[in-house]
All heavy atoms as an XYZ file, in Angstrom:
737
protein
N     245.696   -109.107     52.542
C     246.512   -108.660     51.342
C     245.742   -107.561     50.696
O     244.597   -107.665     50.308
C     246.707   -109.807     50.440
C     247.415   -109.465     49.146
S     247.826   -110.943     48.148
C     249.631   -110.842     48.305
N     246.433   -106.428     50.375
C     245.753   -105.323     49.660
C     245.340   -105.676     48.193
O     245.931   -106.570     47.660
C     246.869   -104.211     49.631
C     247.889   -104.645     50.623
C     247.781   -106.124     50.789
N     244.337   -104.998     47.774
C     243.874   -105.258     46.382
C     244.447   -104.245     45.424
O     243.878   -103.897     44.380
C     242.361   -105.197     46.335
O     241.901   -103.962     46.770
N     245.585   -103.668     45.790
C     246.337   -102.721     44.900
C     247.797   -102.910     45.109
O     248.275   -103.570     45.993
C     245.894   -101.276     45.253
C     246.213   -100.922     46.744
C     247.438   -100.352     47.045
C     245.276   -101.179     47.735
C     247.779   -100.080     48.383
C     245.602   -100.938     49.062
C     246.818   -100.309     49.357
O     247.090   -100.050     50.691
N     248.554   -102.281     44.236
C     250.006   -102.394     44.297
C     250.492   -101.444     45.402
O     250.451   -100.221     45.266
C     250.611   -101.976     42.902
C     252.136   -102.131     42.873
O     252.739   -102.319     43.928
O     252.646   -102.091     41.758
N     251.005   -102.018     46.475
C     251.464   -101.183     47.649
C     252.648   -100.274     47.286
O     252.907    -99.339     47.963
C     251.774   -102.102     48.820
C     250.531   -102.784     49.354
C     252.850   -103.077     48.488
N     253.350   -100.565     46.211
C     254.477    -99.731     45.805
C     254.001    -98.417     45.309
O     254.771    -97.434     45.203
C     255.317   -100.451     44.727
C     256.052   -101.680     45.324
C     256.700   -102.463     44.278
N     255.707   -103.000     43.340
C     255.961   -103.694     42.258
N     257.123   -104.025     41.926
N     254.884   -104.194     41.460
N     252.708    -98.267     44.945
C     252.164    -96.965     44.586
C     252.393    -95.873     45.597
O     252.523    -94.721     45.372
C     250.676    -97.098     44.207
C     250.339    -97.932     42.947
C     248.819    -98.049     42.815
C     250.960    -97.209     41.722
N     252.381    -96.340     46.879
C     252.524    -95.395     47.984
C     253.920    -94.645     47.959
O     254.055    -93.563     48.441
C     252.348    -96.101     49.306
N     254.904    -95.277     47.347
C     256.217    -94.666     47.241
C     256.149    -93.371     46.450
O     256.922    -92.484     46.702
C     257.219    -95.663     46.576
C     257.600    -96.763     47.445
C     258.821    -97.481     46.949
C     259.249    -98.623     47.880
N     259.698    -98.214     49.179
N     255.260    -93.253     45.519
C     255.103    -92.069     44.725
C     254.601    -90.885     45.571
O     254.780    -89.737     45.185
C     254.171    -92.207     43.503
O     252.863    -92.498     44.004
C     254.609    -93.285     42.621
N     254.078    -91.170     46.725
C     253.490    -90.103     47.578
C     254.521    -89.691     48.698
O     254.177    -88.765     49.485
C     252.234    -90.662     48.239
C     251.103    -91.113     47.297
C     249.963    -91.638     48.062
C     250.664    -89.977     46.385
N     255.667    -90.379     48.818
C     256.563    -90.108     49.958
C     257.018    -88.619     50.040
O     257.208    -88.130     51.118
C     257.783    -91.015     49.838
C     257.397    -92.451     50.181
C     258.624    -93.360     49.989
O     259.702    -92.973     49.425
O     258.518    -94.518     50.408
N     257.210    -87.971     48.904
C     257.738    -86.601     48.876
C     256.665    -85.522     49.018
O     256.995    -84.364     48.947
N     255.409    -85.910     49.122
C     254.333    -84.933     49.138
C     253.983    -84.521     50.583
O     253.822    -85.357     51.479
C     253.067    -85.494     48.481
C     253.346    -85.756     46.974
C     251.909    -84.558     48.645
C     252.269    -86.375     46.259
N     253.955    -83.207     50.791
C     253.561    -82.674     52.158
C     252.053    -82.380     52.014
O     251.598    -81.456     51.338
C     254.267    -81.416     52.414
C     253.873    -80.787     53.709
O     252.925    -81.244     54.363
O     254.512    -79.756     54.071
N     251.216    -83.276     52.610
C     249.756    -83.181     52.433
C     249.178    -81.943     53.249
O     247.999    -81.660     53.140
C     249.100    -84.473     52.843
C     249.370    -85.524     51.895
C     250.341    -86.522     52.217
C     248.702    -85.567     50.642
C     250.610    -87.492     51.212
C     248.968    -86.625     49.725
C     249.842    -87.579     50.006
N     249.990    -81.217     53.919
C     249.552    -80.050     54.651
C     249.686    -78.831     53.734
O     249.221    -77.726     54.176
C     250.272    -79.886     56.005
C     250.131    -81.030     56.915
N     248.958    -81.294     57.545
C     250.935    -82.060     57.291
C     249.025    -82.378     58.247
N     250.283    -82.844     58.074
N     250.409    -78.936     52.659
C     250.485    -77.833     51.710
C     249.724    -78.103     50.443
O     249.771    -79.288     49.971
C     251.965    -77.721     51.349
C     252.829    -77.182     52.541
C     254.297    -76.977     52.093
N     254.372    -76.108     50.971
C     255.422    -76.070     50.076
N     256.388    -76.862     50.350
N     255.377    -75.224     49.053
N     249.032    -77.125     49.907
C     248.260    -77.417     48.717
C     249.239    -77.665     47.493
O     250.312    -77.189     47.516
C     247.460    -76.191     48.464
C     247.810    -75.204     49.572
C     248.865    -75.818     50.482
N     248.760    -78.521     46.635
C     249.597    -78.746     45.407
C     249.526    -77.483     44.529
O     248.494    -76.804     44.487
C     249.003    -79.970     44.667
C     249.033    -81.254     45.382
C     248.418    -82.362     44.604
C     250.521    -81.722     45.609
N     250.568    -77.385     43.758
C     250.632    -76.219     42.810
C     249.550    -76.414     41.739
O     249.323    -77.578     41.314
C     251.971    -76.111     42.193
N     248.910    -75.363     41.332
C     247.951    -75.467     40.185
C     248.637    -75.916     38.893
O     249.846    -75.520     38.671
C     247.420    -74.026     40.014
C     247.905    -73.180     41.134
C     249.069    -73.989     41.767
N     247.914    -76.713     38.128
C     248.527    -77.217     36.903
C     247.807    -76.648     35.695
O     247.842    -77.330     34.640
C     248.433    -78.743     36.913
C     249.304    -79.403     37.992
C     248.971    -80.919     38.055
C     250.731    -79.120     37.850
N     247.181    -75.484     35.817
C     246.398    -74.948     34.677
C     247.316    -74.568     33.487
O     246.943    -74.787     32.337
C     245.612    -73.750     35.091
C     244.487    -74.092     35.993
C     244.282    -73.748     37.274
C     243.365    -74.946     35.653
N     243.117    -74.263     37.767
C     242.573    -75.073     36.790
C     243.029    -75.653     34.542
C     241.377    -75.788     36.812
C     241.832    -76.412     34.546
C     241.025    -76.484     35.700
N     248.612    -74.153     33.664
C     249.506    -73.848     32.601
C     249.762    -75.069     31.791
O     249.779    -75.106     30.596
C     250.810    -73.245     33.146
N     249.966    -76.248     32.477
C     250.147    -77.480     31.759
C     248.934    -77.918     31.009
O     248.996    -78.478     29.859
C     250.583    -78.572     32.718
C     251.958    -78.431     33.334
C     252.076    -77.398     34.473
O     251.036    -76.810     34.820
O     253.088    -77.243     35.027
N     247.781    -77.746     31.641
C     246.546    -78.058     30.980
C     246.334    -77.136     29.731
O     245.934    -77.666     28.629
C     245.353    -77.902     31.940
C     243.974    -78.251     31.344
C     243.633    -79.534     31.115
C     243.101    -77.218     30.968
C     242.393    -79.872     30.636
C     241.891    -77.551     30.398
C     241.520    -78.874     30.214
N     246.507    -75.924     29.815
C     246.386    -75.017     28.742
C     247.362    -75.209     27.640
O     247.079    -74.923     26.447
C     246.463    -73.578     29.277
C     245.351    -73.093     30.185
O     244.292    -73.793     30.117
O     245.483    -72.163     30.941
N     248.513    -75.771     27.920
C     249.481    -76.155     26.903
C     249.024    -77.210     25.978
O     249.487    -77.376     24.884
C     250.822    -76.589     27.568
N     247.918    -77.943     26.346
C     247.356    -78.995     25.477
C     246.223    -78.345     24.629
O     245.409    -79.210     24.137
C     246.831    -80.080     26.343
C     247.897    -80.801     27.236
C     247.191    -81.723     28.189
C     248.806    -81.559     26.324
N     246.210    -77.110     24.368
C     245.077    -76.445     23.708
C     244.814    -77.015     22.294
O     243.703    -77.032     21.880
C     245.343    -74.962     23.615
N     245.832    -77.540     21.643
C     245.656    -78.100     20.294
C     245.502    -79.553     20.215
O     245.443    -80.164     19.159
C     246.886    -77.673     19.428
C     246.927    -76.189     19.241
C     248.057    -75.842     18.303
N     248.067    -74.363     18.110
C     249.143    -73.705     17.706
N     250.250    -74.367     17.326
N     249.093    -72.374     17.543
N     245.367    -80.235     21.394
C     245.332    -81.632     21.500
C     243.905    -81.998     21.879
O     243.350    -81.478     22.880
C     246.271    -82.178     22.539
C     246.199    -83.721     22.701
C     247.746    -81.731     22.209
N     243.283    -82.949     21.126
C     241.971    -83.416     21.551
C     242.026    -84.143     22.920
O     243.057    -84.873     23.172
C     241.536    -84.490     20.482
C     242.485    -84.250     19.372
C     243.733    -83.560     19.945
N     241.135    -83.828     23.850
C     241.225    -84.406     25.164
C     239.919    -85.169     25.558
O     238.805    -84.637     25.288
C     241.471    -83.256     26.216
C     242.806    -82.584     26.184
C     242.854    -81.490     27.242
C     243.938    -83.531     26.397
N     240.072    -86.226     26.168
C     238.984    -86.976     26.778
C     239.330    -87.179     28.229
O     240.457    -87.624     28.587
C     238.773    -88.327     26.068
C     237.672    -89.185     26.770
S     237.468    -90.769     25.919
C     235.746    -90.586     25.493
N     238.382    -86.888     29.033
C     238.560    -86.963     30.508
C     237.675    -88.100     30.975
O     236.428    -88.085     30.695
C     238.304    -85.679     31.181
C     238.349    -85.702     32.637
C     239.085    -84.440     33.176
C     236.989    -85.765     33.307
N     238.089    -89.056     31.729
C     237.324    -90.111     32.403
C     237.370    -89.855     33.853
O     238.415    -89.897     34.458
C     237.833    -91.472     32.052
C     237.960    -91.803     30.566
C     238.658    -93.139     30.332
C     236.533    -91.779     29.924
N     236.210    -89.693     34.520
C     236.172    -89.396     35.884
C     235.210    -90.395     36.585
O     234.078    -90.525     36.122
C     235.716    -87.973     36.256
C     235.598    -87.676     37.737
C     235.076    -86.295     37.949
N     234.967    -86.116     39.372
C     233.882    -86.420     40.126
N     232.815    -86.957     39.548
N     233.818    -86.270     41.434
N     235.705    -91.047     37.627
C     234.785    -91.891     38.354
C     233.913    -90.994     39.206
O     234.316    -89.997     39.839
N     232.592    -91.296     39.188
C     231.566    -90.443     39.839
C     231.903    -90.263     41.327
O     231.683    -89.207     41.949
C     230.203    -91.120     39.782
C     229.115    -90.460     40.435
C     227.815    -91.175     40.329
O     227.812    -92.415     40.315
O     226.809    -90.533     40.050
N     232.519    -91.305     42.004
C     232.853    -91.247     43.455
C     234.282    -90.789     43.643
O     234.736    -90.987     44.838
C     232.570    -92.571     44.064
C     231.145    -93.063     43.807
O     230.223    -92.274     43.830
N     230.971    -94.325     43.644
N     235.004    -90.268     42.735
C     236.365    -89.888     42.924
C     236.520    -88.821     43.962
O     235.798    -87.866     43.980
C     236.951    -89.247     41.568
O     238.273    -88.878     41.852
N     237.487    -89.066     44.857
C     237.871    -88.048     45.845
C     239.179    -87.355     45.487
O     239.718    -86.621     46.274
C     237.900    -88.643     47.229
C     238.951    -89.796     47.382
O     239.508    -90.145     46.322
O     239.105    -90.283     48.456
N     239.558    -87.612     44.166
C     240.809    -86.996     43.709
C     240.529    -85.924     42.689
O     241.153    -84.841     42.701
C     241.778    -88.073     43.192
C     242.233    -88.982     44.358
C     242.960    -87.473     42.446
C     243.035    -90.162     43.881
N     239.623    -86.207     41.775
C     239.247    -85.299     40.698
C     237.811    -84.809     40.963
O     236.854    -85.652     40.732
C     239.389    -85.919     39.332
C     239.075    -85.075     38.135
C     239.836    -83.801     38.106
C     239.181    -85.889     36.835
N     237.594    -83.688     41.414
C     236.247    -83.191     41.789
C     235.436    -82.809     40.488
O     236.001    -82.447     39.454
C     236.354    -82.033     42.678
O     236.807    -80.761     42.004
N     234.181    -82.855     40.735
C     233.287    -82.368     39.681
C     233.472    -80.884     39.366
O     233.373    -80.383     38.231
C     231.812    -82.615     40.077
N     233.828    -80.108     40.396
C     234.130    -78.687     40.161
C     235.406    -78.534     39.289
O     235.469    -77.575     38.472
C     234.350    -77.986     41.489
C     233.125    -77.890     42.366
C     232.816    -79.219     43.095
O     233.691    -80.144     43.205
O     231.647    -79.332     43.552
N     236.423    -79.317     39.454
C     237.590    -79.228     38.638
C     237.266    -79.547     37.158
O     237.773    -78.941     36.290
C     238.678    -80.110     39.131
O     239.077    -79.682     40.463
C     239.927    -80.096     38.313
N     236.395    -80.637     37.004
C     236.043    -80.931     35.681
C     235.281    -79.817     35.015
O     235.500    -79.452     33.809
C     235.142    -82.268     35.619
C     234.577    -82.571     34.260
C     236.036    -83.400     36.143
N     234.411    -79.150     35.822
C     233.616    -77.928     35.261
C     234.595    -76.832     34.868
O     234.452    -76.216     33.828
C     232.669    -77.510     36.300
N     235.662    -76.634     35.683
C     236.648    -75.620     35.336
C     237.451    -76.053     34.050
O     237.785    -75.246     33.287
C     237.658    -75.405     36.500
N     237.698    -77.315     33.926
C     238.413    -77.841     32.716
C     237.581    -77.589     31.522
O     238.036    -77.064     30.452
C     238.812    -79.264     32.871
C     239.830    -79.525     33.925
S     239.953    -81.312     34.324
C     241.152    -81.774     33.073
N     236.274    -77.889     31.614
C     235.358    -77.677     30.474
C     235.185    -76.220     30.125
O     235.022    -75.867     28.987
C     234.061    -78.360     30.743
C     234.174    -79.866     30.779
C     232.851    -80.507     30.801
N     232.503    -80.656     29.399
C     231.386    -81.221     28.938
N     230.571    -81.709     29.847
N     231.132    -81.374     27.730
N     235.218    -75.330     31.148
C     235.171    -73.905     30.852
C     236.342    -73.483     30.065
O     236.226    -72.536     29.227
C     235.066    -73.143     32.262
N     237.507    -74.019     30.305
C     238.710    -73.683     29.572
C     238.727    -74.345     28.226
O     239.355    -73.794     27.314
C     239.957    -74.102     30.377
C     240.221    -73.260     31.639
C     241.330    -73.904     32.459
N     242.538    -73.120     32.409
C     242.778    -72.179     33.269
N     241.969    -71.849     34.181
N     243.920    -71.558     33.251
N     238.178    -75.463     28.105
C     238.242    -76.329     26.859
C     236.811    -76.899     26.643
O     236.489    -78.004     27.001
C     239.122    -77.486     27.038
C     240.591    -77.157     27.170
C     241.227    -76.767     25.821
N     241.154    -77.752     24.813
C     242.008    -78.767     24.657
N     243.010    -79.013     25.427
N     241.773    -79.673     23.681
N     235.923    -76.086     26.042
C     234.593    -76.466     25.760
C     234.449    -77.838     24.940
O     233.565    -78.584     25.074
C     233.901    -75.366     25.003
C     234.717    -74.136     25.417
C     236.073    -74.645     25.646
N     235.481    -78.062     24.069
C     235.487    -79.298     23.282
C     235.925    -80.555     24.067
O     235.935    -81.630     23.553
C     236.294    -79.074     22.056
N     236.393    -80.338     25.322
C     236.794    -81.436     26.106
C     235.666    -82.573     26.178
O     234.534    -82.227     26.506
C     237.145    -80.988     27.548
C     237.431    -82.056     28.570
C     238.700    -82.685     28.340
C     237.417    -81.491     29.950
N     236.004    -83.752     25.879
C     235.070    -84.877     25.987
C     235.183    -85.296     27.408
O     236.169    -86.005     27.804
C     235.345    -85.939     25.006
C     234.478    -87.206     25.188
C     233.627    -87.495     24.025
O     233.857    -86.927     22.919
O     232.770    -88.277     24.150
N     234.186    -85.062     28.222
C     234.171    -85.436     29.644
C     233.206    -86.563     29.925
O     232.016    -86.413     29.561
C     233.939    -84.276     30.567
N     233.704    -87.651     30.448
C     232.842    -88.785     30.745
C     232.907    -89.106     32.242
O     233.964    -89.291     32.788
C     233.261    -90.017     29.947
C     232.373    -91.271     30.226
C     233.334    -89.714     28.500
N     231.688    -89.118     32.890
C     231.683    -89.590     34.191
C     231.203    -90.974     34.317
O     230.208    -91.340     33.767
C     230.726    -88.676     35.052
O     231.154    -87.338     34.982
C     230.617    -89.129     36.474
N     232.009    -91.862     34.981
C     231.730    -93.239     35.042
C     230.929    -93.486     36.312
O     231.498    -93.249     37.431
C     233.056    -94.161     35.017
C     232.670    -95.557     35.032
C     233.817    -93.805     33.759
N     229.673    -93.923     36.224
C     228.828    -94.102     37.463
C     229.378    -95.138     38.380
O     229.967    -96.122     37.971
C     227.493    -94.496     36.936
C     227.626    -94.594     35.442
C     228.969    -94.260     35.115
N     229.194    -94.883     39.672
C     229.562    -95.870     40.721
C     230.980    -96.360     40.738
O     231.321    -97.441     41.175
C     228.610    -97.161     40.639
C     227.156    -96.790     40.786
O     226.874    -95.948     41.675
O     226.346    -97.307     39.934
N     231.870    -95.429     40.287
C     233.343    -95.757     40.262
C     234.019    -94.702     41.036
O     233.570    -93.525     41.066
C     233.863    -95.792     38.845
C     233.331    -96.976     38.033
C     233.938    -98.279     38.420
O     235.111    -98.327     38.700
N     233.165    -99.306     38.483
N     235.251    -94.978     41.547
C     236.090    -94.133     42.216
C     237.172    -93.719     41.228
O     236.995    -93.699     40.090
N     238.350    -93.349     41.777
C     239.481    -92.970     41.012
C     240.562    -94.077     41.071
O     240.941    -94.446     42.144
C     240.100    -91.638     41.514
C     241.228    -91.171     40.685
N     241.015    -90.297     39.623
C     242.572    -91.337     40.733
C     242.173    -90.037     39.045
N     243.156    -90.641     39.755
N     240.918    -94.571     40.048
C     240.592    -94.344     38.718
C     239.533    -95.329     38.282
O     239.538    -96.425     38.730
C     241.818    -94.488     37.759
N     238.576    -94.862     37.395
C     237.479    -95.769     37.112
C     237.968    -97.004     36.276
O     238.868    -96.947     35.502
C     236.570    -94.905     36.218
C     237.368    -93.845     35.760
C     238.495    -93.611     36.710
N     237.282    -98.115     36.498
C     237.511    -99.295     35.747
C     237.017    -99.169     34.302
O     235.926    -98.552     34.101
C     236.922   -100.493     36.394
C     237.423   -100.786     37.823
C     236.623   -101.977     38.420
C     238.944   -101.099     37.844
N     237.699    -99.705     33.355
C     237.269    -99.511     31.974
C     236.852   -100.894     31.522
O     237.329   -101.474     30.602
C     238.410    -99.032     31.092
C     239.131    -97.732     31.534
C     240.236    -97.357     30.746
C     238.131    -96.604     31.652
N     235.703   -101.381     32.144
C     235.214   -102.662     31.800
C     233.896   -102.707     31.053
O     233.531   -103.662     30.432
C     235.048   -103.494     33.116
O     234.206   -102.829     33.984
C     236.401   -103.698     33.818
N     233.085   -101.618     31.176
C     231.812   -101.580     30.428
C     232.032   -101.412     28.931
O     232.766   -100.564     28.485
C     230.994   -100.373     31.004
N     231.338   -102.228     28.168
C     231.483   -102.253     26.715
C     231.104   -100.852     26.193
O     231.811   -100.395     25.212
C     230.565   -103.343     26.086
N     230.074   -100.228     26.668
C     229.711    -98.870     26.095
C     230.817    -97.794     26.388
O     231.069    -97.001     25.513
C     228.337    -98.406     26.612
C     228.332    -98.225     28.206
O     229.075    -99.016     28.825
O     227.553    -97.367     28.627
N     231.465    -97.889     27.451
C     232.553    -97.066     27.783
C     233.698    -97.237     26.898
O     234.335    -96.370     26.323
C     232.965    -97.132     29.261
C     234.148    -96.230     29.691
C     233.798    -94.758     29.463
C     234.427    -96.504     31.166
N     234.116    -98.546     26.642
C     235.181    -98.899     25.791
C     234.875    -98.394     24.322
O     235.710    -97.896     23.680
C     235.467   -100.423     25.789
C     235.996   -100.751     27.215
C     236.374   -100.823     24.654
C     236.067   -102.215     27.440
N     233.584    -98.580     23.911
C     233.262    -98.029     22.617
C     233.393    -96.543     22.468
O     233.820    -95.998     21.462
C     231.770    -98.481     22.280
C     231.676    -99.885     21.686
C     230.264   -100.165     21.112
N     229.198   -100.030     22.091
C     228.863   -100.985     22.941
N     229.458   -102.160     22.889
N     227.912   -100.801     23.815
N     233.006    -95.856     23.510
C     233.130    -94.368     23.560
C     234.572    -93.940     23.498
O     234.914    -93.047     22.755
C     232.454    -93.804     24.865
C     232.311    -92.357     24.775
C     231.273    -91.912     25.700
N     231.194    -90.444     25.658
C     230.440    -89.693     26.488
N     229.789    -90.279     27.439
N     230.430    -88.404     26.424
N     235.437    -94.599     24.288
C     236.885    -94.320     24.176
C     237.379    -94.596     22.795
O     238.170    -93.780     22.190
C     237.627    -95.096     25.217
C     237.221    -94.653     26.658
C     239.174    -95.021     25.023
C     237.693    -95.621     27.699
N     237.054    -95.752     22.197
C     237.548    -96.114     20.815
C     237.021    -95.041     19.843
O     237.754    -94.682     18.926
C     237.045    -97.482     20.466
N     235.783    -94.678     19.942
C     235.246    -93.626     19.093
C     235.990    -92.298     19.199
O     236.340    -91.645     18.190
N     236.350    -91.867     20.375
C     237.122    -90.668     20.625
C     238.560    -90.824     19.970
O     238.968    -89.941     19.272
C     237.294    -90.390     22.087
C     238.287    -89.225     22.327
C     237.820    -87.924     22.165
C     239.504    -89.426     22.752
C     238.709    -86.842     22.363
C     240.425    -88.409     22.925
C     239.970    -87.046     22.720
N     239.190    -91.934     20.157
C     240.463    -92.200     19.561
C     240.427    -92.137     18.059
O     241.298    -91.546     17.393
C     241.048    -93.496     20.102
C     242.334    -93.871     19.343
C     241.365    -93.403     21.606
N     239.332    -92.644     17.490
C     239.220    -92.688     16.053
C     239.026    -91.212     15.502
O     239.535    -90.969     14.464
C     237.943    -93.444     15.659
N     238.461    -90.361     16.276
C     238.330    -88.918     15.788
C     239.651    -88.249     15.861
O     239.827    -87.152     15.290
C     237.341    -88.128     16.668
O     237.756    -87.960     17.970
C     235.933    -88.736     16.680
N     240.642    -88.848     16.523
C     241.992    -88.213     16.653
C     242.846    -88.684     15.480
O     244.051    -88.311     15.447
C     242.583    -88.642     18.009
S     241.737    -88.034     19.401
N     242.329    -89.507     14.578
C     243.116    -89.955     13.393
C     243.959    -91.112     13.774
O     244.952    -91.398     13.077
N     243.650    -91.826     14.755
C     244.456    -92.927     15.272
C     243.504    -94.221     15.252
O     242.437    -94.167     15.649
C     244.976    -92.796     16.730
C     245.750    -93.988     17.228
C     245.834    -91.500     16.748
N     244.039    -95.279     14.770
C     243.352    -96.549     14.780
C     243.484    -97.159     16.175
O     244.523    -97.577     16.548
C     243.883    -97.533     13.750
C     243.047    -98.810     13.620
O     242.199    -99.048     14.440
N     243.344    -99.542     12.644
N     242.357    -97.273     16.938
C     242.458    -97.768     18.341
C     242.877    -99.204     18.454
O     243.438    -99.667     19.465
C     241.112    -97.577     18.950
C     240.185    -97.386     17.795
C     241.003    -96.937     16.612
N     242.625   -100.008     17.448
C     243.001   -101.478     17.509
C     243.518   -101.958     16.195
O     243.140   -101.582     15.201
C     241.853   -102.275     17.908
C     241.180   -102.011     19.299
C     240.002   -102.834     19.602
C     242.268   -102.319     20.377
């Protein structure tokens, strides 16, 4: 039995993996006035460290967190990571809990 929701594969049915995906920089740049926090699993094969570097080059204030020994998407189980996320949310003027 898989340890994930097998229905997730349905979202990939229309993707041609032989063609590169369209760049999404315009959508990323549209968030210029929004505080952003990025969580990347260190072992991710979906979001590369190079892409994170390019994102930080476009948005130096981007809060980028690499979660050690995790893939994509990283688990949010470590207390220090949860505190960091809550702290970021608090800077956005939102009460996290």
